[in-house]
GUVO-171481 format. One line per 3 residues: number of its first residue (from 1); their letters; for each residue y, z, x negated of C-alpha. Coordinates in steps of 0.1 Angstrom, whole numbers, m for minus. Layout:
BEGIN
NUM) a) Y Z X ~ ...
***
This chain:
BEGIN
1) mlq) 238 407 173 ~ 212 411 196 ~ 181 388 189
4) kps) 150 377 212 ~ 121 389 193 ~ 88 368 188
7) app) 71 373 226 ~ 35 389 219 ~ m3 371 228
10) lal) m3 362 260 ~ m19 385 285 ~ m46 392 307
13) dre) m54 382 338 ~ m32 398 367 ~ m57 419 380
16) nel) m63 435 347 ~ m25 448 349 ~ m10 484 349
19) kvv) 17 493 374 ~ 41 517 363 ~ 64 534 380
22) vvg) 103 541 364 ~ 115 572 381 ~ 146 598 377
25) hvd) 176 610 385 ~ 199 590 395 ~ 224 576 360
28) hgk) 198 591 337 ~ 192 554 328 ~ 162 542 339
31) sst) 172 504 348 ~ 191 504 313 ~ 156 516 296
34) igr) 140 484 316 ~ 162 462 305 ~ 165 469 269
37) llf) 121 472 272 ~ 122 432 285 ~ 138 423 255
40) etg) 118 442 230 ~ 90 429 239 ~ 101 390 242
43) alp) 101 388 280 ~ 133 376 284 ~ 148 343 280
46) pqk) 177 339 262 ~ 197 325 291 ~ 192 360 309
49) vae) 204 378 280 ~ 233 361 274 ~ 239 368 315
52) irs) 239 399 309 ~ 265 399 281 ~ 289 379 305
55) asd) 280 401 332 ~ 287 436 309 ~ 319 417 293
58) rrg) 328 410 326 ~ 332 447 333 ~ 341 458 305
61) vpm) 310 478 294 ~ 292 478 261 ~ 258 454 269
64) ews) 241 469 299 ~ 210 464 307 ~ 203 478 343
67) fll) 224 448 351 ~ 189 423 350 ~ 175 446 376
70) dsl) 205 451 401 ~ 201 424 409 ~ 217 428 440
73) qae) 261 427 444 ~ 264 464 461 ~ 241 481 428
76) rdq) 263 464 407 ~ 285 478 422 ~ 285 512 420
79) avt) 258 510 388 ~ 232 526 416 ~ 196 514 420
82) idt) 191 509 461 ~ 158 489 463 ~ 121 487 440
85) tdv) 120 457 416 ~ 91 446 398 ~ 92 425 363
88) rfh) 67 420 345 ~ 55 417 307 ~ 27 421 280
91) tcr) 18 439 248 ~ m15 427 234 ~ m35 446 244
94) rgy) m26 441 280 ~ 1 426 311 ~ 19 456 330
97) vii) 39 458 358 ~ 69 479 358 ~ 79 489 391
100) dap) 119 502 391 ~ 122 526 417 ~ 158 538 426
103) ghr) 165 573 414 ~ 194 583 446 ~ 186 611 468
106) efl) 194 591 499 ~ 168 562 485 ~ 137 581 474
109) rnm) 118 564 507 ~ 120 535 482 ~ 113 554 449
112) itg) 78 566 471 ~ 69 537 482 ~ 72 516 449
115) aar) 55 548 432 ~ 23 546 456 ~ 12 513 447
118) sna) 15 526 403 ~ m17 531 381 ~ 7 556 357
121) all) 43 563 358 ~ 70 567 332 ~ 102 594 340
124) ivd) 131 590 329 ~ 153 622 319 ~ 190 622 303
127) ate) 188 643 276 ~ 224 656 283 ~ 217 663 314
130) gmr) 179 676 311 ~ 155 678 343 ~ 176 674 369
133) nqs) 165 686 408 ~ 160 644 413 ~ 138 646 383
136) rlh) 112 679 394 ~ 115 661 425 ~ 105 631 418
139) ayl) 79 645 392 ~ 68 664 422 ~ 65 631 439
142) lnl) 44 619 413 ~ 16 641 416 ~ 15 647 457
145) igv) 5 605 453 ~ m18 614 428 ~ m2 594 398
148) eqi) m15 612 371 ~ m10 591 340 ~ 29 600 330
151) vva) 53 595 300 ~ 82 612 300 ~ 109 594 279
154) vnk) 144 616 266 ~ 170 592 270 ~ 207 590 253
157) mdl) 197 607 224 ~ 224 586 208 ~ 246 608 228
160) igy) 232 647 208 ~ 236 628 176 ~ 192 626 175
163) ses) 192 664 174 ~ 151 673 171 ~ 163 709 180
166) sfa) 182 700 213 ~ 149 679 221 ~ 119 705 211
169) rlc) 140 728 239 ~ 143 697 267 ~ 101 695 261
172) aei) 94 728 266 ~ 115 731 301 ~ 98 697 309
175) rdy) 64 711 298 ~ 68 749 317 ~ 77 723 354
178) ftt) 45 700 344 ~ 26 728 340 ~ 35 739 376
181) lgl) 22 714 388 ~ m10 710 370 ~ 0 683 350
184) hpa) 3 675 313 ~ 24 648 304 ~ 7 621 282
187) eii) 36 622 259 ~ 71 630 258 ~ 94 604 231
190) pis) 124 608 227 ~ 144 571 232 ~ 179 552 229
193) are) 175 525 256 ~ 210 510 243 ~ 199 513 209
196) gdn) 163 505 213 ~ 151 539 197 ~ 114 547 199
199) lci) 115 517 229 ~ 91 492 211 ~ 92 503 174
202) ssa) 94 537 156 ~ 132 545 149 ~ 146 549 117
205) rmk) 177 578 127 ~ 145 601 146 ~ 122 605 118
208) wyd) 113 639 123 ~ 94 623 155 ~ 61 611 144
211) gpt) 45 606 183 ~ 41 567 194 ~ 65 542 212
214) vie) 74 542 251 ~ 50 507 246 ~ 24 526 220
217) afd) 25 550 252 ~ 17 524 274 ~ m12 508 257
220) afh) m31 543 255 ~ m28 546 295 ~ m64 542 302
223) ave) m74 514 332 ~ m82 521 364 ~ m118 521 387
226) paa) m114 482 394 ~ m106 486 434 ~ m136 460 434
229) alp) m156 485 430 ~ m152 514 455 ~ m165 513 486
232) lra) m159 487 517 ~ m123 491 533 ~ m111 462 554
235) pvq) m85 470 579 ~ m89 444 610 ~ m57 427 619
238) dvy) m64 407 651 ~ m92 388 665 ~ m89 353 676
241) hfd) m106 330 703 ~ m108 295 681 ~ m126 268 684
244) grr) m154 285 706 ~ m156 312 682 ~ m145 349 677
247) iiv) m128 351 644 ~ m118 385 634 ~ m93 383 603
250) grv) m82 412 583 ~ m69 422 551 ~ m98 439 519
253) esg) m81 471 508 ~ m112 480 482 ~ m146 465 481
256) ilr) m165 433 484 ~ m173 420 516 ~ m199 390 524
259) pgd) m219 366 542 ~ m247 390 561 ~ m238 420 547
262) sil) m247 446 577 ~ m212 466 584 ~ m200 491 604
265) fsp) m167 499 630 ~ m147 527 626 ~ m143 546 647
268) sne) m166 529 674 ~ m196 534 648 ~ m208 502 661
271) raa) m230 480 638 ~ m231 443 632 ~ m239 417 595
274) vat) m216 392 592 ~ m223 352 601 ~ m199 333 581
277) ies) m164 343 563 ~ m136 311 570 ~ m118 292 550
280) wpv) m84 273 561 ~ m75 249 568 ~ m105 232 547
283) rqs) m136 242 560 ~ m160 255 539 ~ m181 287 531
286) vae) m171 314 515 ~ m191 335 489 ~ m174 367 489
289) vht) m136 380 496 ~ m122 414 471 ~ m96 435 468
292) gqv) m63 421 486 ~ m75 387 501 ~ m76 380 535
295) fgl) m101 374 557 ~ m113 355 583 ~ m152 366 590
298) tlq) m172 353 626 ~ m206 380 631 ~ m240 376 646
301) dev) m238 404 669 ~ m212 408 697 ~ m196 442 690
304) fvq) m168 451 708 ~ m139 447 682 ~ m104 455 679
307) rgd) m71 458 654 ~ m66 490 640 ~ m107 492 636
310) mis) m119 500 597 ~ m152 474 586 ~ m170 495 560
313) hrd) m204 491 551 ~ m227 515 567 ~ m236 535 526
316) gap) m200 554 513 ~ m184 553 552 ~ m150 562 556
319) ait) m148 597 574 ~ m134 595 614 ~ m114 627 629
322) dvf) m96 636 652 ~ m75 662 628 ~ m67 659 592
325) rgk) m45 682 563 ~ m16 660 549 ~ 6 663 524
328) ifw) 42 649 535 ~ 76 642 522 ~ 97 643 552
331) lgr) 124 619 559 ~ 131 624 597 ~ 172 634 604
334) sga) 158 660 621 ~ 132 688 615 ~ 95 690 615
337) aig) 84 713 639 ~ 47 723 653 ~ 37 711 686
340) aey) 62 680 677 ~ 47 641 685 ~ 52 611 665
343) klk) 32 582 657 ~ 10 581 629 ~ 5 548 609
346) lgt) m25 544 588 ~ m38 508 577 ~ m32 482 613
349) vdv) m40 516 637 ~ m9 533 654 ~ m24 565 675
352) pvr) m2 596 691 ~ m3 621 669 ~ 8 660 672
355) lqs) 19 681 638 ~ m7 709 645 ~ 3 739 623
358) ieq) 24 736 588 ~ 5 753 558 ~ 32 750 532
361) ivh) 72 745 522 ~ 68 737 490 ~ 105 737 471
364) tsn) 105 707 449 ~ 130 725 425 ~ 110 755 418
367) lee) 80 754 434 ~ 84 784 454 ~ 67 784 490
370) deg) 72 792 521 ~ 46 796 553 ~ 55 779 583
373) gvv) 87 774 593 ~ 105 736 597 ~ 101 705 572
376) qrn) 139 697 565 ~ 143 664 552 ~ 133 658 517
379) qva) 110 685 517 ~ 75 683 507 ~ 47 702 536
382) evv) 14 706 535 ~ 7 705 576 ~ m28 693 598
385) lrt) m23 664 622 ~ m44 665 650 ~ m44 624 666
388) khk) m47 620 701 ~ m71 594 694 ~ m102 589 668
391) vtl) m91 574 637 ~ m110 563 600 ~ m96 580 570
394) dnf) m105 588 534 ~ m95 615 514 ~ m66 600 492
397) sri) m82 604 461 ~ m111 588 472 ~ m93 555 480
400) aat) m54 558 480 ~ m50 529 505 ~ m69 543 533
403) grf) m56 576 524 ~ m19 570 530 ~ m6 570 565
406) vlt) 33 571 575 ~ 48 588 608 ~ 73 573 630
409) qga) 97 584 658 ~ 106 554 673 ~ 116 525 653
412) eiv) 126 551 624 ~ 100 562 601 ~ 102 598 594
415) ggg) 75 611 561 ~ 47 597 545 ~ 14 614 532
418) ias) m16 614 521 ~ m47 627 541 ~ m73 655 529
421) mkg) m97 663 549 ~ m109 697 533 ~ m122 717 556
424) fpd) m126 695 591 ~ m164 679 593 ~ m166 639 598
427) qrp) m168 637 632 ~ m195 606 625 ~ m221 616 632
430) tlv) m212 635 665 ~ m206 595 675 ~ m244 589 676
433) gap) m261 582 708 ~ m295 593 727 ~ m325 579 713
436) vdi) m344 550 734 ~ m374 548 755 ~ m373 584 757
439) fgv) m371 599 796 ~ m365 636 808 ~ m385 653 833
442) ghs) m376 672 860 ~ m381 708 866 ~ m402 718 901
445) vta) m383 747 902 ~ m347 745 917 ~ m314 754 903
448) ear) m307 766 935 ~ m344 785 938 ~ m337 799 903
451) dkr) m298 815 916 ~ m320 830 949 ~ m338 847 922
454) ngh) m314 858 896 ~ m284 866 919 ~ m261 846 902
457) sga) m254 814 886 ~ m260 802 846 ~ m233 801 826
460) viw) m223 803 793 ~ m193 818 777 ~ m188 814 745
463) ftg) m167 841 722 ~ m143 822 698 ~ m117 839 673
466) lsg) m120 844 633 ~ m146 869 615 ~ m142 903 622
469) agk) m121 898 654 ~ m150 914 671 ~ m167 889 689
472) stl) m208 901 679 ~ m194 937 691 ~ m178 926 723
475) ama) m211 904 730 ~ m230 933 725 ~ m211 953 745
478) veq) m210 924 770 ~ m244 921 776 ~ m249 958 783
481) llf) m227 962 810 ~ m241 928 829 ~ m278 942 826
484) qrg) m269 966 844 ~ m256 952 871 ~ m284 936 877
487) mqt) m275 901 857 ~ m303 879 832 ~ m278 878 804
490) yvl) m284 872 764 ~ m265 872 736 ~ m266 838 708
493) dgd) m249 855 681 ~ m238 836 651 ~ m257 860 621
496) nvr) m280 865 642 ~ m295 822 648 ~ m289 814 612
499) hgl) m312 835 601 ~ m338 813 621 ~ m325 785 646
502) nad) m299 778 617 ~ m312 792 589 ~ m315 758 572
505) lrf) m271 758 573 ~ m249 765 555 ~ m211 770 554
508) tpq) m194 733 552 ~ m179 714 572 ~ m209 687 580
511) drv) m232 724 591 ~ m205 740 606 ~ m208 715 631
514) eni) m247 710 634 ~ m246 751 643 ~ m221 748 669
517) rrv) m240 718 681 ~ m274 736 682 ~ m265 768 694
520) gev) m250 747 718 ~ m281 729 734 ~ m298 766 733
523) anl) m269 778 755 ~ m279 750 779 ~ m311 753 782
526) fad) m304 794 785 ~ m278 785 818 ~ m298 760 830
529) agl) m329 787 834 ~ m298 805 851 ~ m291 832 821
532) ivi) m251 844 816 ~ m257 833 781 ~ m229 852 753
535) val) m223 825 727 ~ m206 848 700 ~ m200 822 669
538) isp) m162 815 649 ~ m168 780 664 ~ m138 773 640
541) yrs) m128 736 650 ~ m116 726 686 ~ m138 694 685
544) drr) m163 710 682 ~ m157 729 711 ~ m144 703 731
547) rvr) m178 686 732 ~ m198 718 736 ~ m173 720 771
550) erl) m181 683 781 ~ m218 687 771 ~ m221 721 795
553) gss) m193 711 819 ~ m185 735 844 ~ m209 766 832
556) fhe) m185 762 799 ~ m156 792 799 ~ m139 798 765
559) vyi) m127 835 757 ~ m107 834 724 ~ m113 872 710
562) qad) m78 870 693 ~ m67 895 663 ~ m43 879 638
565) lat) m56 871 597 ~ m41 908 587 ~ m55 932 613
568) cer) m94 910 606 ~ m90 911 566 ~ m82 954 577
571) rdp) m115 957 592 ~ m137 938 570 ~ m169 953 582
574) kgl) m187 933 561 ~ m171 931 531 ~ m168 893 540
577) yrr) m127 887 532 ~ m129 904 498 ~ m148 886 484
580) ara) m138 850 497 ~ m102 861 483 ~ m118 867 449
583) gei) m136 834 450 ~ m170 848 458 ~ m177 829 488
586) aef) m162 793 493 ~ m153 774 524 ~ m145 806 539
589) tgv) m129 804 578 ~ m92 822 570 ~ m93 823 533
592) sap) m104 788 519 ~ m110 764 559 ~ m94 763 582
595) yea) m93 778 623 ~ m77 762 647 ~ m74 785 675
598) pee) m80 772 717 ~ m50 758 736 ~ m59 764 765
601) pdl) m84 789 767 ~ m99 802 797 ~ m90 839 792
604) ivn) m77 857 760 ~ m85 894 747 ~ m64 908 726
607) tta) m90 929 706 ~ m57 939 679 ~ m41 956 712
610) sgv) m69 968 732 ~ m102 989 728 ~ m136 978 727
613) eac) m140 997 759 ~ m111 979 777 ~ m117 942 763
616) arq) m154 944 776 ~ m142 957 807 ~ m119 924 807
619) ivd) m145 902 798 ~ m170 914 822 ~ m137 915 853
622) yvr) m139 877 843 ~ m175 871 849 ~ m174 888 883
625) slq) m150 862 895 ~ m164 833 885 ~ m187 842 918
628) var) m210 831 906 ~ m240 840 931 ~ m245 818 955
631) kgp) m243 842 980 ~ m210 864 970 ~ m196 874 946
634) vq) m215 894 914 ~ m220 924 922
***
């Protein structure tokens, strides 16, 4: 007869608990493993064990440990876990929160929700069936979400006679799949949840196995970095007006917030200092709030704050952007296609978002990848998302709580994912306001006088396109043709300006932003002097080109020098693509860094379809059509 083991020493405080999600294919024994594990660790009172025995007897089945967790009647009738369940137990080392995630394909949303809260995972694999598609999908999703500490338990060893050779074959299959994910399972343990083999005590029926038990493997998991040690992140839930004061309320997702702190609100980039942290219902001073706690604070400064803003300290602030990469898991009934629009939920902010591009679609069963296409239900994809307004986020690998997002369409959740700014710049530096106490000086020579002297108005003809598309070649050809027509013109070429004006910049996303900003300001001065400036820069980010357009106004004209990547690689006049493919050049546009083609350029010039002379004439005709001269068309 089963006897309740003696309980180990008391657990540590809950802040030091390790969260372990239990996943795997339906019917592989997740709930049974958890139920037996709780019994073996002394976490079940005798009446609960009696309840499980009674429920098993009524259904005419052996002791069914899954009944402990499958508390919903629908689950007991179907023997399928459909919701996540949290249970606690402790060992001599620490406390654990076990998250029982559903294995059925229809409830993957619930599984992802549970896994997203975990620090480690236990993947259950049936010894009689091996790695099924759902097993592979769950392993992939754990990798996607960033769970790296994974123990695999090969369950139902009793059904294969505790065979060492069969276990060895399964181990090879499991390790091969994990290797393709770039993961290494912490342990692969043969168990029988029904019989209790290798859960807490080494099995006498598998003396050939000399590895750890499941509990020993759990205790070997390393503790995660406390969220309080991470940079402050506190999304604003609302702003209340109470007792003549304005109280900003929210929840701390990471870090610590104290009165007197100098804080930053994003994406507005407004700065302020915390005056007080309020408490209810008793009014008393609060020394600090930390991860997981809600707060209400007042400010020493009057700044505009609204729901969706993110509070941080000035050091280690999150990124501000309107474009980012996402690894998404698609749940929608309809597929996700390029150009489709959804609602992005990130922290406390809801903002319209468009699926700008689909980089890859991953088949989790064999990890084959397709480019482009439509993301179907239960598929994983790497995409680029563009928001209607700027949002605040972190790389998921840095701060998970502010690097996760949900996509909705109407009232339906259609997808979830994790964010990455890889290849895209933080746009916060572009939000810096104009310096104070500096006043512009007007020119004595008017724009009209310059136009009259030159015979035309100034303009900026901004060439954008991939490396090898022909920007520099066309820029020099157009400059010559315009000069021959008596026009004042000059080329600002990307390589040339990096030899002088921008010699201090490299090719990181942030340096690319500064490169465009500087060239835009120089082009603006040239155009103000009456020149027709031809700018030839890759300028890969739409946000950068949009800012230059906003700065220059009607004098800015975007020309897309269009050539597909294959054509540009075939040309490769400087050998840069070859070096980038060989890994010799990092952050190379089109290979390891993104290029965002213009959506509505003023002119498209296809250098794949036409030669240099025809393309140059097309651009010159466009410049002439602008009628920049004050006294009629350009000659």
